[in-house]
Backbone as CSV, one residue per row, in Angstrom:
resi,resn,N_x,N_y,N_z,CA_x,CA_y,CA_z,C_x,C_y,C_z
1,UNK,-4.861,-0.427,11.709,-5.856,-1.018,10.822,-5.209,-2.140,10.018
2,UNK,-5.895,-3.231,9.880,-5.400,-4.388,9.147,-5.699,-4.205,7.659
3,UNK,-4.683,-4.436,6.829,-4.842,-4.283,5.387,-5.735,-5.388,4.826
4,UNK,-6.668,-5.015,3.981,-7.551,-5.993,3.361,-6.789,-6.726,2.258
5,UNK,-6.964,-8.033,2.188,-6.211,-8.858,1.249,-7.000,-9.037,-0.048
6,UNK,-6.336,-8.772,-1.165,-7.024,-8.751,-2.454,-7.584,-10.117,-2.853
7,UNK,-6.893,-11.213,-2.527,-7.385,-12.526,-2.947,-8.672,-12.897,-2.224
8,UNK,-8.871,-12.386,-1.025,-10.125,-12.659,-0.327,-11.251,-11.782,-0.856
9,UNK,-10.912,-10.580,-1.287,-11.943,-9.687,-1.825,-12.470,-10.172,-3.170
10,UNK,-11.663,-10.936,-3.904,-12.082,-11.415,-5.225,-13.063,-12.577,-5.147
11,UNK,-13.238,-13.185,-3.986,-14.176,-14.295,-3.859,-15.610,-13.797,-3.997
12,UNK,-16.418,-14.561,-4.697,-17.836,-14.229,-4.834,-18.621,-14.977,-3.768
13,UNK,-19.795,-14.480,-3.449,-20.627,-15.148,-2.448,-21.051,-16.539,-2.909
14,UNK,-21.102,-16.752,-4.228,-21.513,-18.055,-4.750,-20.352,-19.055,-4.798
15,UNK,-19.111,-18.582,-4.606,-17.953,-19.478,-4.591,-18.008,-20.381,-3.364
16,UNK,-17.435,-21.586,-3.471,-17.385,-22.438,-2.280,-16.563,-21.771,-1.182
17,UNK,-16.952,-22.019,0.034,-16.285,-21.425,1.195,-14.858,-21.969,1.300
18,UNK,-13.838,-21.083,1.294,-12.478,-21.582,1.469,-12.294,-22.102,2.888
19,UNK,-11.426,-23.079,3.072,-11.245,-23.629,4.416,-10.668,-22.587,5.366
20,UNK,-11.088,-22.664,6.607,-10.598,-21.758,7.641,-9.372,-22.391,8.268
21,UNK,-8.204,-21.865,7.938,-6.948,-22.445,8.406,-6.196,-21.453,9.269
22,UNK,-5.483,-21.995,10.234,-4.580,-21.167,11.026,-3.317,-20.945,10.214
23,UNK,-2.627,-19.817,10.423,-1.435,-19.545,9.620,-0.251,-20.458,9.912
24,UNK,-0.248,-21.141,11.055,0.819,-22.068,11.405,0.251,-23.472,11.572
25,UNK,0.981,-24.489,11.139,0.508,-25.851,11.399,0.632,-26.174,12.886
26,UNK,-0.343,-26.895,13.415,-0.316,-27.307,14.819,0.210,-28.732,14.849
27,UNK,1.303,-28.991,15.600,1.985,-30.279,15.514,1.193,-31.494,15.986
28,UNK,0.393,-31.371,17.014,-0.316,-32.547,17.530,-1.793,-32.507,17.124
29,UNK,-2.496,-33.614,17.370,-3.914,-33.676,17.022,-4.797,-33.982,18.232
30,UNK,-4.270,-33.866,19.415,-5.018,-34.210,20.618,-5.768,-33.025,21.205
31,UNK,-5.985,-33.106,22.508,-6.729,-32.070,23.221,-5.986,-30.732,23.181
32,UNK,-4.665,-30.775,23.242,-3.879,-29.543,23.198,-4.088,-28.818,21.866
33,UNK,-4.088,-29.553,20.772,-4.293,-28.951,19.458,-5.688,-28.345,19.353
34,UNK,-6.672,-29.013,19.932,-8.037,-28.461,19.918,-8.112,-27.163,20.713
35,UNK,-7.412,-27.111,21.857,-7.396,-25.878,22.659,-6.716,-24.743,21.906
36,UNK,-5.604,-25.057,21.239,-4.892,-24.031,20.469,-5.802,-23.476,19.379
37,UNK,-6.414,-24.376,18.627,-7.287,-23.950,17.526,-8.471,-23.138,18.041
38,UNK,-9.100,-23.608,19.112,-10.267,-22.907,19.660,-9.885,-21.508,20.143
39,UNK,-8.755,-21.405,20.847,-8.346,-20.100,21.364,-7.981,-19.147,20.225
40,UNK,-7.234,-19.637,19.245,-6.829,-18.785,18.120,-8.043,-18.308,17.324
41,UNK,-9.004,-19.195,17.080,-10.197,-18.797,16.327,-11.084,-17.842,17.131
42,UNK,-11.134,-18.050,18.444,-11.914,-17.139,19.293,-11.303,-15.742,19.273
43,UNK,-9.980,-15.694,19.397,-9.287,-14.402,19.359,-9.446,-13.747,17.991
44,UNK,-9.335,-14.523,16.929,-9.490,-13.994,15.573,-10.887,-13.430,15.379
45,UNK,-11.889,-14.128,15.874,-13.267,-13.667,15.735,-13.477,-12.353,16.470
46,UNK,-12.963,-12.267,17.685,-13.135,-11.066,18.496,-12.466,-9.851,17.864
47,UNK,-11.195,-10.007,17.493,-10.445,-8.873,16.958,-10.941,-8.506,15.558
48,UNK,-11.251,-9.489,14.736,-11.742,-9.198,13.389,-13.056,-8.431,13.447
49,UNK,-13.928,-8.802,14.347,-15.195,-8.094,14.496,-14.944,-6.651,14.927
50,UNK,-13.994,-6.460,15.855,-13.667,-5.115,16.338,-13.079,-4.258,15.214
51,UNK,-12.266,-4.870,14.335,-11.630,-4.146,13.234,-12.547,-4.004,12.017
52,UNK,-13.654,-4.729,12.013,-14.592,-4.647,10.891,-14.138,-5.396,9.654
53,UNK,-13.402,-6.498,9.855,-12.948,-7.296,8.719,-13.417,-8.740,8.896
54,UNK,-13.253,-9.520,7.847,-13.592,-10.929,7.862,-12.557,-11.697,8.699
55,UNK,-13.000,-12.763,9.350,-12.084,-13.559,10.176,-10.975,-14.181,9.333
56,UNK,-11.273,-14.570,8.104,-10.236,-15.136,7.231,-9.163,-14.111,6.901
57,UNK,-9.591,-12.869,6.672,-8.619,-11.807,6.413,-7.719,-11.599,7.627
58,UNK,-8.310,-11.651,8.811,-7.525,-11.497,10.021,-6.496,-12.614,10.136
59,UNK,-6.921,-13.860,9.930,-5.998,-14.994,10.053,-4.913,-14.978,8.986
60,UNK,-5.200,-14.419,7.819,-4.209,-14.360,6.747,-3.225,-13.206,6.937
61,UNK,-3.504,-12.313,7.866,-2.631,-11.175,8.121,-1.581,-11.537,9.176
62,UNK,-0.591,-10.679,9.374,0.385,-10.924,10.442,-0.265,-11.015,11.827
63,UNK,-1.387,-10.361,12.002,-2.100,-10.433,13.288,-2.620,-11.848,13.544
64,UNK,-2.999,-12.550,12.502,-3.430,-13.936,12.651,-2.294,-14.828,13.104
65,UNK,-1.103,-14.548,12.608,0.085,-15.291,13.043,0.315,-15.055,14.533
66,UNK,0.179,-13.807,14.966,0.368,-13.474,16.378,-0.667,-14.177,17.243
67,UNK,-1.918,-14.221,16.800,-2.971,-14.882,17.570,-2.696,-16.384,17.702
68,UNK,-2.188,-17.000,16.641,-1.873,-18.423,16.681,-0.683,-18.702,17.595
69,UNK,0.344,-17.864,17.517,1.497,-18.036,18.399,1.108,-17.828,19.863
70,UNK,0.247,-16.862,20.106,-0.218,-16.627,21.468,-0.998,-17.836,21.983
71,UNK,-1.836,-18.420,21.151,-2.608,-19.600,21.546,-1.678,-20.776,21.850
72,UNK,-0.635,-20.960,21.046,0.327,-22.033,21.304,1.074,-21.789,22.606
73,UNK,1.418,-20.552,22.859,2.111,-20.211,24.095,1.217,-20.479,25.308
74,UNK,-0.039,-20.077,25.234,-0.966,-20.315,26.339,-1.191,-21.802,26.570
75,UNK,-1.251,-22.576,25.499,-1.487,-24.016,25.629,-0.269,-24.747,26.186
76,UNK,0.910,-24.159,26.036,2.109,-24.822,26.541,2.191,-24.755,28.061
77,UNK,1.457,-23.821,28.660,1.448,-23.718,30.106,2.618,-22.965,30.691
78,UNK,3.400,-22.346,29.843,4.552,-21.573,30.299,4.077,-20.190,30.683
79,UNK,4.455,-19.751,31.866,4.068,-18.409,32.291,5.127,-17.411,31.874
80,UNK,4.672,-16.233,31.501,5.598,-15.174,31.126,6.297,-14.664,32.377
81,UNK,7.570,-14.327,32.225,8.308,-13.829,33.394,7.863,-12.411,33.713
82,UNK,7.758,-12.124,34.987,7.359,-10.811,35.463,8.617,-9.971,35.651
83,UNK,8.738,-8.872,34.928,9.919,-8.007,35.055,9.601,-6.797,35.887
């Protein structure tokens, strides 16, 4: 279970929406960066919904870091070695 983050719980519904950011900066701004962002956000949405938490909470957790790293790895085109 992913721990709920206190700073996100303190936000009110009337507060402006905080920006949706990935936990790691993406170095480029081209098509590759768009693919990384799209894949990471898709994965965050899927897993956060399954865990019953907000997508921002998921991205702010260590699991969000893993989803972003996985998206960068997939976008690099490197295949994992089969052991």
